[in-house]
C-alpha positions in Angstrom: 85.5 131.9 107.4 88.8 131.2 105.6 90.0 128.0 103.8 92.0 127.1 106.9 88.9 127.0 109.1 88.4 123.4 108.2 86.3 122.3 111.3 84.0 125.3 111.0 83.6 124.7 107.3 82.9 121.0 107.9 80.2 121.8 110.5 78.5 124.2 108.1 78.7 121.7 105.3 77.2 119.0 107.5 74.3 121.3 108.4 73.8 122.6 104.8 74.0 119.2 103.1 72.8 116.7 105.7 71.9 114.0 103.0 75.3 114.1 101.3 77.9 111.4 101.9 81.1 113.4 102.2 83.2 110.5 101.0 81.5 110.7 97.6 81.8 114.5 97.0 84.2 115.5 94.2 86.6 118.4 94.9 85.0 120.7 92.4 81.6 120.5 94.1 83.2 120.7 97.5 85.1 123.9 96.6 81.9 125.4 95.2 79.8 124.4 98.2 82.4 125.9 100.6 82.5 129.2 98.7 78.7 129.4 98.8 78.6 129.1 102.6 77.3 132.1 104.5 80.2 133.8 106.2 82.8 132.3 103.9 85.1 135.0 102.6 88.4 133.9 101.2 90.2 133.9 97.8 89.4 130.9 95.7 93.0 130.9 94.5 94.1 130.1 98.0 92.4 126.7 97.9 94.2 123.6 96.9 93.9 119.8 97.1 95.4 119.6 100.6 92.9 122.0 102.0 90.0 120.3 100.3 91.2 116.9 101.7 91.4 118.4 105.2 87.8 119.8 104.8 86.5 116.5 103.5 88.2 114.6 106.4 86.8 117.0 109.0 83.3 116.6 107.4 83.6 112.8 107.5 84.6 113.1 111.2 81.8 115.5 112.0 79.3 113.2 110.4 80.4 110.2 112.5 
């Protein structure tokens, strides 16, 4: 997975952290959790606030 695979990342996060409210996750934790996902293989320097916002939004949508 790459940073731009926001839906795939959101699905993995929802499965990995089922008890977490994605609206309350700070971006530092979110970035670390994404990088820890199995199959994630992208440069941390390619991540920015817009990407993290997109991942968070997809995670919120996936949870609902």
